[in-house]
MDAnalysis code that builds the backbone (N, CA, C; Angstrom):
import MDAnalysis as mda
import numpy as np

u = mda.Universe.empty(180, n_residues=60, atom_resindex=np.repeat(np.arange(60), 3), trajectory=True)
u.add_TopologyAttr("name", ["N", "CA", "C"] * 60)
u.add_TopologyAttr("resid", np.arange(1, 61))
u.add_TopologyAttr("resname", ["MET", "THR", "ASP", "ALA", "GLN", "LEU", "ASP", "ALA", "ILE", "ILE", "ASP", "ALA", "MET", "LEU", "PRO", "ALA", "LEU", "GLY", "LEU", "HIS", "ALA", "GLN", "PRO", "ALA", "TRP", "ARG", "ASP", "ALA", "ILE", "ARG", "MET", "ASN", "LEU", "ALA", "VAL", "THR", "TYR", "ARG", "LEU", "GLY", "ALA", "ALA", "VAL", "MET", "ALA", "PHE", "PRO", "LEU", "LEU", "ASP", "GLU", "ALA", "GLU", "PRO", "ALA", "PRO", "VAL", "PHE", "GLN", "ALA"])
u.atoms.positions = np.array([
    [21.668, -7.557, -47.301],
    [21.989, -6.230, -47.791],
    [23.496, -6.107, -47.974],
    [23.870, -5.302, -48.926],
    [25.293, -5.083, -49.175],
    [25.846, -4.048, -48.190],
    [27.173, -4.028, -48.065],
    [27.799, -3.032, -47.198],
    [27.468, -1.617, -47.657],
    [27.398, -1.409, -48.968],
    [27.073, -0.077, -49.496],
    [25.653, 0.338, -49.089],
    [24.719, -0.598, -49.132],
    [23.346, -0.289, -48.720],
    [23.276, 0.016, -47.227],
    [23.977, -0.788, -46.436],
    [24.000, -0.546, -44.995],
    [24.660, 0.796, -44.674],
    [25.751, 1.124, -45.389],
    [26.408, 2.418, -45.181],
    [25.481, 3.574, -45.531],
    [24.684, 3.412, -46.577],
    [23.732, 4.469, -46.953],
    [22.689, 4.666, -45.852],
    [22.232, 3.573, -45.261],
    [21.263, 3.674, -44.167],
    [21.910, 4.365, -42.966],
    [23.128, 3.972, -42.639],
    [23.839, 4.592, -41.524],
    [24.019, 6.084, -41.778],
    [24.456, 6.438, -42.988],
    [24.673, 7.848, -43.330],
    [23.389, 8.663, -43.233],
    [22.264, 8.059, -43.545],
    [20.989, 8.778, -43.481],
    [20.451, 8.861, -42.054],
    [20.638, 7.797, -41.277],
    [20.006, 7.734, -39.969],
    [20.764, 8.479, -38.869],
    [22.077, 8.505, -38.922],
    [22.822, 9.199, -37.873],
    [22.390, 10.657, -37.739],
    [22.395, 11.445, -38.822],
    [21.958, 12.840, -38.671],
    [20.471, 12.952, -38.328],
    [19.666, 12.042, -38.883],
    [18.222, 12.102, -38.614],
    [17.938, 11.875, -37.134],
    [18.763, 11.061, -36.492],
    [18.585, 10.786, -35.068],
    [19.402, 11.723, -34.184],
    [20.163, 12.611, -34.813],
    [20.978, 13.552, -34.059],
    [22.165, 12.880, -33.373],
    [22.689, 11.822, -33.996],
    [23.800, 11.074, -33.408],
    [25.083, 11.316, -34.176],
    [26.190, 11.135, -33.478],
    [27.503, 11.194, -34.112],
    [28.207, 9.884, -33.812],
    [28.799, 9.267, -34.806],
    [29.538, 8.026, -34.619],
    [30.974, 8.222, -35.069],
    [31.874, 7.745, -34.266],
    [33.280, 7.807, -34.644],
    [33.537, 6.825, -35.784],
    [34.461, 7.152, -36.670],
    [34.752, 6.247, -37.798],
    [35.113, 4.827, -37.348],
    [35.742, 4.685, -36.191],
    [36.127, 3.358, -35.695],
    [34.912, 2.502, -35.351],
    [33.768, 3.122, -35.129],
    [32.554, 2.392, -34.753],
    [31.779, 1.888, -35.974],
    [32.119, 2.360, -37.145],
    [31.307, 2.097, -38.335],
    [31.124, 0.602, -38.628],
    [32.188, -0.174, -38.507],
    [32.066, -1.615, -38.773],
    [31.111, -2.282, -37.789],
    [31.188, -1.903, -36.522],
    [30.296, -2.480, -35.511],
    [28.847, -2.067, -35.763],
    [28.631, -0.825, -36.155],
    [27.275, -0.358, -36.451],
    [26.718, -1.122, -37.646],
    [27.536, -1.284, -38.695],
    [27.105, -2.004, -39.891],
    [26.763, -3.456, -39.548],
    [27.594, -4.113, -38.736],
    [27.350, -5.500, -38.370],
    [26.056, -5.623, -37.558],
    [25.847, -4.716, -36.610],
    [24.627, -4.748, -35.809],
    [23.400, -4.526, -36.674],
    [23.475, -3.614, -37.608],
    [22.359, -3.342, -38.503],
    [22.061, -4.543, -39.395],
    [23.091, -5.213, -39.884],
    [22.901, -6.401, -40.720],
    [22.210, -7.513, -39.932],
    [22.623, -7.721, -38.681],
    [21.985, -8.736, -37.836],
    [20.526, -8.366, -37.579],
    [20.267, -7.105, -37.316],
    [18.897, -6.648, -37.075],
    [18.019, -6.910, -38.288],
    [18.518, -6.636, -39.481],
    [17.738, -6.894, -40.693],
    [17.489, -8.387, -40.900],
    [18.505, -9.227, -40.604],
    [18.310, -10.679, -40.737],
    [17.268, -11.189, -39.747],
    [17.302, -10.705, -38.521],
    [16.302, -11.116, -37.529],
    [14.906, -10.651, -37.947],
    [14.813, -9.433, -38.453],
    [13.529, -8.932, -38.924],
    [12.987, -9.754, -40.076],
    [13.855, -10.165, -40.975],
    [13.420, -11.000, -42.101],
    [12.911, -12.349, -41.612],
    [13.557, -12.903, -40.580],
    [13.104, -14.179, -40.028],
    [11.720, -14.034, -39.399],
    [11.483, -12.946, -38.696],
    [10.168, -12.704, -38.091],
    [9.110, -12.525, -39.181],
    [9.418, -11.754, -40.198],
    [8.446, -11.499, -41.259],
    [8.160, -12.752, -42.087],
    [9.101, -13.702, -42.133],
    [8.911, -14.923, -42.903],
    [8.029, -15.936, -42.183],
    [7.775, -15.721, -40.889],
    [6.962, -16.661, -40.129],
    [5.504, -16.519, -40.547],
    [4.893, -17.609, -41.021],
    [3.512, -17.505, -41.504],
    [2.511, -17.388, -40.347],
    [1.578, -16.488, -40.490],
    [0.493, -16.316, -39.525],
    [-0.826, -16.495, -40.258],
    [-1.760, -17.124, -39.594],
    [-3.094, -17.268, -40.159],
    [-3.815, -15.927, -40.124],
    [-4.764, -15.742, -41.007],
    [-5.540, -14.506, -41.017],
    [-6.320, -14.336, -39.715],
    [-6.632, -15.458, -39.042],
    [-7.410, -15.399, -37.811],
    [-6.547, -15.087, -36.585],
    [-5.243, -14.976, -36.736],
    [-4.346, -14.732, -35.607],
    [-4.676, -13.393, -34.961],
    [-4.748, -13.398, -33.652],
    [-5.050, -12.194, -32.879],
    [-3.847, -11.872, -31.978],
    [-3.589, -10.618, -31.743],
    [-2.493, -10.278, -30.830],
    [-2.871, -10.694, -29.399],
    [-1.863, -10.919, -28.594],
    [-2.104, -11.288, -27.211],
    [-2.725, -10.108, -26.464],
    [-3.577, -10.392, -25.487],
    [-4.162, -9.303, -24.721],
    [-3.090, -8.621, -23.851],
    [-3.351, -7.381, -23.522],
    [-2.441, -6.633, -22.654],
    [-3.115, -6.506, -21.298],
    [-2.433, -6.984, -20.270],
    [-2.962, -6.913, -18.918],
    [-2.291, -5.773, -18.176],
    [-3.078, -4.961, -17.526],
    [-2.533, -3.847, -16.742],
    [-3.055, -3.953, -15.316],
    [-2.191, -3.615, -14.357],
    [-2.594, -3.665, -12.945],
    [-3.132, -2.324, -12.519],
])
């Protein structure tokens, strides 16, 4: 994603989440968001068979 696209996401999400970010934090927020998108793309690119089932959840 481009910096402009990431900035648009930041501009939309901060008010939606009721958050305020100082201008000095913007580069760090953009970098974290870019890494998150890259990690998500790596997860989504992993092929799964149609027969794949989620792991069971064990509760005590």
